C-alpha positions, 0 to 999 in steps of 0.5 A: 531843161534849164536854159539860161540866156546870161553869162554865168560866172560862179556857182554856189550850192546852198549848205542844205543842198536845196538850191543852186545859186548862179552869178550872172555878170551881164544881167547883174543878178543871182539866179536861185534854182531849185536843186531837185526840179531845176526850176528858177525860183527867182532872179535877185538883182545885185550890183554891176558885174556880179561875180563871186558868191558865197553862202553863210554856214547857217544858210541865212545870208548870201554874199555876192561881189559886184566887180564894177561897183566895188561892192558886196551885196548881202542877200537874205536867203529867206526872202531872196532880197538884197538887205545891204551893200558893203563898199570894198576894194577895187574890182572884187572878184572872189569871196569866202566866208569865215564865221 
């Protein structure tokens, strides 16, 4: 059974259905979970106040809002590493993706 000791704010299922991604506001990361085994694959550090999350339609990138840094982290979905951070407006909360 999966047990998380963090504050989960949002959940995103990868477009291929293989992974479930959780934003953890208190630990400032994204937890990547295998959808079949429910095992944690990795915790990806992001910015402070991790909150909103969306996956690109091609499943290459994950975009995560960081409310207390006024940024969006860009995660490479193949490596589970942050490859960029984009400054945005104050207290970014939700996020959508439109190709």
